[in-house]
C-alpha positions in Angstrom: 11.8 13.4 12.1 8.5 12.3 10.8 7.2 9.0 12.0 3.9 7.2 11.1 2.8 4.2 13.1 -0.3 2.2 12.1 -2.4 0.0 14.4 -5.8 -1.5 14.6 -5.7 -4.2 12.0 -6.9 -7.7 12.6 -9.2 -10.4 11.6 -12.9 -9.6 11.1 -15.8 -11.3 9.4 -17.4 -9.9 6.3 -19.8 -7.2 7.1 -17.8 -6.2 10.2 -15.9 -3.0 11.1 -12.4 -2.0 12.1 -10.9 1.3 12.9 -7.2 1.8 11.9 -5.1 4.4 13.6 -2.1 6.3 12.3 -0.2 7.8 15.1 2.1 10.6 13.9 5.1 12.4 15.2 7.2 15.2 13.7 4.3 16.7 11.7 1.1 18.6 12.1 -1.8 16.8 10.5 -3.3 20.0 9.0 -0.1 20.8 7.2 0.1 17.5 5.3 -2.1 15.6 2.9 -2.7 12.4 4.8 -3.5 9.2 3.0 -4.3 5.5 3.3 -3.1 2.9 0.8 -3.3 -0.9 0.9 -1.5 -3.8 -0.7 -2.9 -7.2 -1.1 -0.7 -10.2 -1.8 0.6 -10.3 -5.3 -0.9 -6.9 -6.1 0.3 -3.3 -6.4 -0.1 -0.9 -3.5 -3.3 1.0 -4.2 -4.9 4.2 -3.1 -7.7 4.0 -0.5 -8.4 7.5 0.8 -6.7 10.8 1.5 -7.5 14.1 3.0 -6.2 17.6 2.9 -7.6 19.2 6.0 -6.2 22.6 5.2 -8.1 22.6 1.8 -11.1 20.7 3.1 -10.6 18.1 0.4 -11.2 14.4 0.8 -11.0 11.6 -1.8 -11.9 8.0 -1.6 -11.3 5.1 -4.0 -14.6 4.0 -5.6 -14.2 0.6 -4.0 -14.4 2.0 -0.5 -16.6 5.1 -1.0 -19.5 5.1 1.4 -17.9 2.4 3.6 -14.6 4.0 4.8 -14.2 7.4 6.5 -11.1 9.4 7.4 -11.0 11.4 10.7 -8.4 12.8 13.1 -7.8 13.6 16.7 -5.6 16.7 16.8 -4.8 16.4 20.4 -3.3 12.9 19.7 -1.9 13.9 16.3 -3.5 10.7 15.1 -5.5 9.9 11.9 -8.1 7.2 11.7 -9.7 5.1 9.0 -13.1 3.8 10.0 -13.9 0.8 7.8 -17.4 -0.5 7.8 -19.2 -3.2 5.8 -15.9 -4.9 5.2 -15.5 -7.4 2.3 -13.0 -10.2 1.7 -11.5 -8.1 -1.1 -10.6 -5.4 1.5 -8.0 -7.9 2.9 -4.6 -6.2 2.6 -1.8 -4.5 4.5 -2.9 -1.0 5.1 -0.4 1.9 5.1 -0.8 5.5 6.1 1.2 8.1 4.3 2.0 11.8 4.4 2.5 14.3 1.6 4.2 17.6 2.3 2.4 19.4 -0.6 -0.7 20.4 1.2 -0.6 24.0 -0.1 -1.5 22.9 -3.6 -4.9 21.8 -2.4 -4.5 18.6 -4.4 -5.2 15.2 -2.9 -2.9 12.8 -4.6 -3.8 9.2 -5.3 -0.4 8.1 -6.5 2.1 6.6 -4.0 5.0 8.5 -5.5 3.5 11.8 -4.3 3.8 10.8 -0.6 6.9 11.5 1.3 6.5 9.5 4.5 5.1 6.0 5.1 4.2 3.8 8.1 5.1 0.1 8.4 1.6 -1.1 7.7 -1.0 -3.1 9.6 -2.7 -6.3 8.3 -6.4 -6.4 7.8 -8.0 -9.8 7.0 -11.7 -10.1 6.2 -13.1 -13.6 6.2 -16.1 -14.7 4.2 
């Protein structure tokens, strides 16, 4: 049974940093496309970043490119999202997600492509 559990959210001032964690069980990170999405109040859930480690492909939303970075710790089966230079518009609930279709080499940006989701962690950036 695949489970994803996010943590690391919180309140931070603009310009600050946070590192989100996505602890996984029931899967091997290199055999999934792993992604991060976020949802702000009153808005649709949007793509943030994703990676296909097997294919060596990474994709970031334009709004976070250069500020956010995906990484992993294989020993802990955990994925991270390092978020730097945070802005108030980054405020949202952040979700990690897993897509079983890693063999295609495609990094999907649509939420419908992902098979498993975590419960989310709140990130609030004050101005």
